C-alpha angles and dihedrals in degrees: 000000000000092000132055120262095259093051090048092051092049090050092051096043093049087054097231090144091058093068091065115105132195096227100298092338121096118222090253093066094041096104095057088047094045096038108033119177094013120148118259088227092069116106116232132201113202107200111201092010099175108191094353098253091152092054091050093048100054137051092227124109101260124193107207120206130182142135093243122048104227089161133033090243094060117110105214110222148117106279088227089063111037118170097243131116121252114277093004103132135062099203130030117194130199105181108177086328108114091105101123124105088225097067094151093055092045093051092043087055090052088052091050095053096040119093116239105277090020122144127252114197120194124185111180141159108273095222091062091069108089092175115009093185092055090047091052091048090051090051089054089053087053090057100263126127117206112243103168139001122194105193095156095111120076089212107043138029120209112203127184124195137176122219103248098172145311123316110282109194143025132242107024104213098196096049096108133125125186119237115273108242112216118213119198114227 
């Protein structure tokens, strides 16, 4: 994280992250937008879940992980060490949640818990990507194959990957996101 733990908790408890929208879509409806026509029987891991809007908007079993428990269903943990078995989820979601300084470890953890052929969905602020091509190459090194990229918004990128195998190489040079600058309105 770019902030200390107390600042991060204040940010989460004040709900500043809840004002963020994915285009016209609030974070809570992001999974149906990111994963349309997906079976309700699929198991989801929501990394950096915030107040669990995704879990409350779908019928799927959703494992919710975050550093701050804004809901009773949040499992408080480091996203690089979630308490799930290997290959136990069908979909992993990072919706405005790639905030850690240990991106490689976090995404390796998503690879670990995803079933082979599972889906990784990433929704992130477009301005954080310094070099999207290098980021996509790094994702391939981490065992993810790009399936779809929605770059139509000037504010947010929606990226879909499939788990193609285990991570292949360390370190991943292009796995870098710029800090997200927050503007008060």
